[in-house]
N, C-alpha and C positions, 0 to 999 in steps of 0.2 A: 547665580546658579541657573536661573531661568534663561538668562541670556546665553549661557554655555550650551544648555540643552537645545535652544532654538538654532544655534550655529551648527551643532552636531547634526540635528535633523535636516537642516538646509543642505549641509555637505553630503549627507547620505542621499538626499533626494537628487542633488546635482550629479553625483557619481552614478546613481541608478539610472538617471535619464540618459547620460552619455552611453552607458552600457546597453541600455534598451535601444538607443538609436543604432549603435554598432551592430547589435544582434539583429535588429530589424533589417538593416541594409544587407547583411549577409544572408538572411532568410529570403529577402526579396530577390537577391541576385541569384540564389540557387533554386528558387521556386517562383518563377514568373507568374504574372496574372493570367487568368484563364483567357485563352485565345478567343478573339471575336472573328467569326467567319463573315467575309464580305460577300453578300449576295446581290449587290447592286447590278444594274444593267451593264454598266461599264466593266465591272469585274467579271461578269459572265461572258461578255464578248471577248475580253482578254483571255480568259480560260479556253474558249473555243479556238482562238488563234493558236495557243500553245499546244492544244490537242492535235490540231492539224499539222503543226510543225513536227511534233513527235512522230506522227504517222507518215511523215515525208510526203504529204499531200500538198504540193506546192501551189496548185491552182486554187484549192480551197483556202489555203493559208493567205495567198495574195488577195483573194476576194474579201476575206475577213479583215485583213490588215487595211485594205482600202476603206472598208466601212469604219474601222476603228479610228483611222487617221482623220476621216471626214467628220466623225462625231466628236472626237476629242483631239483637236489639232494642237492643243497646248500640252498634251500629256508628255511628249518627249521634248527635252530642253536642248535647244541649239544656241549656245551662248555666243553673242556677237564678239568678234575678235577685238581684243584690247590693244593697248600700246605695248611696244617692245615685245611682240610675239616671238616665240622661238624661231630661229632660222637654222639652215643646215649648210654644210660645206661639201656637198657631194662631189664637186669638181676637183677637190684636193685629195685624191686617193694616194696614200703613202705606201711605200714598199713594205713587204712583210718583215717581221723580226725573225731572226734565226737564233734559236735558244740553245740551252745546254742539253742537247739531245742525248749526250752520253749518260747522263743521270736520269733522263726521263722527264725532267721539268723544263717546259718550254715557255719562254717569256713572251707573253702576249702584249703587255703594255709596260713601258719603263717609266718610273717616276713615283713620287709620293702620292698616295691615295688619301682621301679625306677620312676622318674618323666616322664610324658608323653612327647614324643619328640616334637620339634617345629612343629606347624601346624598339629598335629595329636595326640590329647589326647586319640584317640581310639586305638592306636597301641601297648599298653602294655599287654592287656589280651582280650580274646575272648571266648564267650560261643556258643556252637553248640549242636544240638540234632539230633539223627538219627530217622528213622521212627518207631522204636520200643519204643521210649521214653527215651532211654539211653542218658545221658548228658555228655558233654566233655568240659573241660576248658583248654585252653593253656595260659600260662603267661610267661613273661620275669621276672626273679628274680631280686632282688635288685642290685646284682653285675653285672648284664647283661652278665654273662659268660655262662648262660644256659637258656633253655626254659623248663619249667615243664609242663607235660601233665597229667591231672586228668580225671577220669571217675567215674560216678555214675550210678549204675544199679537199684537203689531203690528209684527213684523219688527225688534224691538230699539229702536224709537223711544221706548218708555216701559217702565219696569220697576216691578213691584210686589213688595214683600216678602210672600211667602205664608206664611212660618213662620220661627221662630227656635228653635233647639234648644239647650237649656242643658246643659252638661256634668254638672251636679249637684254640690252641696256646694261645696268649694273646688277641685275637680279642673279640669283644663284639656284642651282639645282639642289634639292634637299634629299630626295629619295626616289627610287625607281623600281619597277619590275617589268619583265619582258616576257612575251610569248610569241610563238610562230605557228601559223596555220597555213594550210595549202588548199583551202576550199575554193579558191579562185582559179585553180589550174596552175597558178604560179604561187610561190611562197610569199606570204605577207607577214611583215614584222609589226607587232603592236607593242608599244611601250607606254605604260602609265607612269607619269613622273610628276612630282610635286616641286613647285618653284617658289622660292621665298625672296624677300627684298634684300636680305643680308644672310651671311652664313650662319648667324646665330638666332635669327628670328623664326617665328612659328606661323607666320601669315601665309601659309602655303596656298597656291593656286593649283588645281589638279588638271593636268593636261593629258590628252591622248596624242601620241606621236606615232605616225604610221609611215612605213617605208616598204619598197620592194626588197627582195632578197639580195639584190646587188647594191643596195644603199640608195637607189634613185627613188623618185616619186614621193619625196618627203611631204607630209601634211601634218599640221598641228591644229588641234581643236581643244578648246576648254571643255572639260567634262561637266562641271557644275559651277554656277555663278557664286562668287564670294571667295572668302579666304578662310584659312584655318584648316586646310585639308592636307594631311600628311600620310606617309607610309603606306603606299598602295600595294595590292596584290592583284594580278591580272591573269585571265585565262580566256580561251575561246573554245567553241564546240565544233569548229570546222572539220575536225577529223570525222565527225558523225554526220555532217549535213552538207548539202550543196551550198554554193555561194549565197543564193537568195535566202536560205534558211539559217545561215550562220549568225550566231550572236557572240558578242564580246561582253565579258563580265569583269567588273572591277569592284574591290572592296577597299575601304580606306577609313582613316580616322578623321573626325572633326574634333579640333582641339581649341582650347582657350588660347587666343593668339598672343596673350601676354605671358602665360606660364607654360604653355605646351601640354597641359594636362587634358586628357581626352574627355569629351562630353558626349560623343555619339560614335557608333560604328555604322557606317553607311555602305550601301551597295548600289551600283549603277549598271545598267545593261544598254547595249546599242544594237538595234536591229538593222542598221544601215551602214556598218563599217565605220563607226565613229563620228558620223556627221551630226547625230543627235543622240541624247542619252536620257533614259528614264531612271528614276531614283526610288530607293526604298530605304527605310531605317531598320537596320538589323536589331539595334538596341540603343536606348538612350540612358543617360544618368550615370554611366559608369565609365571609368578610364580603361577602355578596351584597346589592346595593342597586340603586337606580334601577329598581325592578321595574315590569314591564308585562305584563299577561295578555290573551290573546285565544284564540279557538277557530276551527277551520277544518275543513272536510269535504272530504277528498281520498280518491279511490278507495274510496268507501263506508266510510271509517274516520274517525269524528269524533275530533279530537284537541284537547288543550289545549296551549298554548304559553306559556311564561314567559320573557321576556327579562330579563337581569340585567347589571349591571356588578359586577366584584369587584376587590379590590386585594390579591390574593395576593402581588403585587409592588406595594407602596404607591405608588411613583413611576410605575408603568406599569399603571393600571387597564385591564381588558380586558372585552370583550363576549362573552356566551354566550347561546344560546337552548336551552331545555329543552323537550322534547316528550314527551307520553304519550297513548296512545289512551284515550278515555273508559272503555273496557272494562277498562282496567288501573288506573284511578285508585283509590287507597286500598289496593291489594294490595301484595304483596312485590315486584312487578315495578318496576324502576327506570325513571327518566326518561332518554331519549336526549339526549345533549348535542351541540350544534353550535358549533364555533368559527367564528361567522358572519362575522367581519371578518378576523381573522388577520393584522393589520398589526403592525409593529414599534413603532408609536406608541400613546399612550394612546387608549382608546376608552371613552366614558361617555355618560350621559344618553340612554338608549335609549327608543324608543317603538314599539309594534307596531300595525299596522292591517291589516285584511283587506278586499279588494275582493270583495264577495259576489256581484257579477255575473259574475266570471270566476274566482273563487277564488285570485286572486293575493294573496299575503301579503307585506307590506313592513315593513321596520324602518328607522328613522332614528336617527342617533347623532352625537355630537360626536367629532371626531378631532383629535389634536394636543395639544400642551402649552402652549407660549407663543403659538403662532399656531394658532388653532382654526378649523375649518371644519365644515360639516354634510355628512355622508356618508349614503348609504342603500344598501340591498340589497333585492332582492325574490326571492321564490320563486314560480315559475309553476305549481307542482304537479308538475313534472317534474325541473327542475334545482334542487338545493338551494342557495339563496342564492348563485348563481353570478354574478349581474349586479351590478356596482358602479355607483352613481350619484353623481356629484359634484354635490350639490345646490347648494352655494354656492361660488363661485370669486371671492370678492371680497377686496380688500385688508384689510378690517376683520376682526377676530376675530368669528366667528359661532358661536353655541352655543345650548343649551337649546331644541332643537326639539321641537314636539309635532306628531303626525301623526294625521290622521283620514280615514276613508273611510266616510261614512255609509251605512248599509245601504240597498240598492236604488238608490243613486245612481251608484255606479261611478266617482266622481271622488276623487282624493287631494287633501287640503288640508293645508298645513303653515304653522305660525307659529314664528318663532325670533327670537333677539336678535342684532342686529348692533352690535358695540361699536366706537365711534370717539370723536370729540370729544363726541358726545352719543349714548348708547345708544338704538337704535331697534328697534321691533317690525316684523318683515318678514312678509308673507304671500305665498305662492305656491300654485299649484294646477295640476292636470293629470289626464288620464284614465289615465295610467300614471306610474310613478315616473321613467321615463326622459324624460318630457315635462313636468316641472314648470316652469312659466313664469309670467310676469306679476308679477315682483318688485314688490311694493307696500308702501310705507312706511305703516304703520297709525297710529302715534301721531304727532300733529302739534304737540305742545307745544314751544314754543320756549324755555320756561323750565325744563323738567324732562324729563330723558330717562327711558327705561324702567327699571324696577326691576332691580337686579343680584342680588337675592336670591330672586326668584320667576320662574317660567316663564310665558309667555303660554299660553293654551289656544285651540284652534281646533275648529270643527265645521262640517259642511255642513248645508244646510237647504233646504226647499222654499219658494220665493218665491210661486209660483202654479202652476197645472197645467202641468207640463212645464218649468218654469223653476226653476233652483237657484242658490244662492249660497254663500258662505263667510263665517263670522263669527269674530271674535277677541275674547277678553277679556285685559286686561293691566293691570298697575299701574305707576304712575310711581315715580320715584326716592324712596326712603324706607324701605320701600315705602309709597306714599300713594295712597289712593282706588283704585277699580276701575272700569275703563272698558270699553265695548263698541264695536266698529266692525265694519263688514261691507262686502262687495263691492257690495251693492245700495244702500248709503247714499251719497248725494251731497249736496254743500252746497246750501242753499236759494238762491234767486235765479236759477234757470235758467228762462227763459220763452221761449215761441215768439212771435216778433215779427211773423210774417207767416203767412197761410194758404196762399199760393201755394207750390207745390213748386218749389224751385230746380232749375236745369238742370245744375249741377255742384257738386262739393265745393268749399268755400272756407273759409279761416281768415283772419280780418281782424286787423290790428294792434290791440292793446288800446288803450283810451282811458279816461282820460288816460294818458299815458306821457311822462315818469316819473309815478309815482303814490304816494299815501300815504293810507291803507293799502288803499283799494279801487279797483278798475278793472273795466271791462266788456270782455268778449271775445265777439265775434260770430263765428258759424260757421254753415255751411250743409251739409246732407246731402241729396242728391237721391233717396236710397232708404233704406228702413228697414233697420236693422242694428245691430250692436253698435258703440258709440261710446266712445272713451276720450280724455279731455282731461286731461293731467297737466302738472305744473310741475316743472322740474328746476333745481338750482342749478348753479354753474359747474363742479362736479366730476362732474356727470352723475347726481347722486342725486335720486330722486323726493322732493319735499318737500310736495307736495299733489296730491290727485286731485279734479278738478272734476267730471268726468263719467266714469262707468264702468258703463254699462248699455245695454240695448236701447233704441233711440229710433226714432220714426217720422220719415219724410222731412219736412224743413222747415228754416226759418231760425231760429236761436236766439241769445239773448244770455245770457251767464253773468256774474253778479256775483261777482268773485273778491275775497275779503277776505284780505289778507296780514298781518294784525295780529300773527300769531305768528312771522313771519319777520323776519330782520335785513335792513338796507339792503344793496343790491347788485344785480347783474345776474342775471336769471333767464331761463329759456327755457320756453315752453309749447308742447306738441306735441299735435296732433289726429290720431288714427288711426281709420279705419273701413274694413273690407275691405282693399283694396290701396292705399287713399289714406293718405298721411301728409304732414304739413306742420308746420314748426317756426318759431316767431318769438321774438324777444327782447323783454324788457321790463325796466324799471328801477324798483326800489323805493327811494325816498328818504325816510327818516324824520327 
């Protein structure tokens, strides 16, 4: 009897201790220790440098930087080149791909892509745009031995491979992120990339890869000594500063090289275009992943922000944002933590964006477990993450959102995956997070849905003076091939059939009807404006976009090719200003 009581008490104590440890970890994760302010001489000199940088006082900044470098020469780490350093293939430029322009999806890269790495479906390819509207795509190829870099100078119609970066030896690329800045007077591409010894290992080395906008001038530099560094996110502040004041920022995981489980979230900055890096620990002791980094200038204090997901409770991952003023980076001062979502359901796959026209910062993330939706929050500089936005309220599971607010454009653009009978890439946009509209199906393939192991990427761009659009890159199921589509891309076969300006809006019945697989749709617009002509299926889902752009007044005929659609009843709808009209058509194959 006594023995049974002792065993029961021991079991109760054991269970209580496990629960106490779990509760303690969750409390510690959500309530970090009190921050310690670093008031050392080194920290004060660093802060003076950052104040001078923010005031754009280059002479004072350079004077303080020289003092800092002289007193603390070992502060920035420049890792000596190792063996089998990455190399490039700039001399081997390939001709552009010509894609399926008729349906709006343009093939950038042909071939199998690797699966997205653990806890980072965003790390295989990336889309960026410079301030002239030129577009760039970086991607890890299927064998992971190289990174291909493509560029388009004609609004995404054609893509040219401008470089190929080899991992070196038998090593493999694990994950990457790319950013483009123009603070040198010419555009400079920066890529943060993790390299491992094999495709399945976690012994990642973190590299900075830098190129000119034409693919030349390749340079590789190790960011931090050691291994176990994966899944980077990168950004630069060159839009705000001159070349001598420009900083590059990277955040990334430190993981157990045997298991891949995260042990630290780290951040690094470079004051000299990647030749040397200074480091700071965002947080230790937790498996922080899905990293996203950005910077913002509020109340004359420039700060870095790192958004993370973690699984302190593995079945209930949650979202956090960490902030530190640039003047405290790399000192003993800790990062401030925000429980930005605070829901009782899983939160993951986060992405940060900043509207630099009004300093609004936004974050998007997936919420839920079996039924997932896209949620968002934003901070207007006064209220910390107080406003919740239900980005997607659809029956399908929707996840893996990427958010972009291109510098000086002021418009948010988002791409994400909607999972149903066939996974689709969705694009929406708006001038605020609360006004994201225009749900647009991007991929039109009837035979293959969007990839379930990679995330689409999105960027805003300049179409012409004062005109802007949004573009998306995505891969199909496999993952297979990489495609580009954009809001300014419409199918061919749209022609103006009269020179006389019509007296009123009209949308005619398509002819022939029924049809297989092509039909003509006539419409008239009496005044210039934004016109959208889209096709829906019986469930109200957009399956094709025929027109989505500014058009001058006139009468038009559109040749619609439905070769990628299945037989059935469809509806096409014309909208322009306050006008809207819908008609039915029948596809019989």
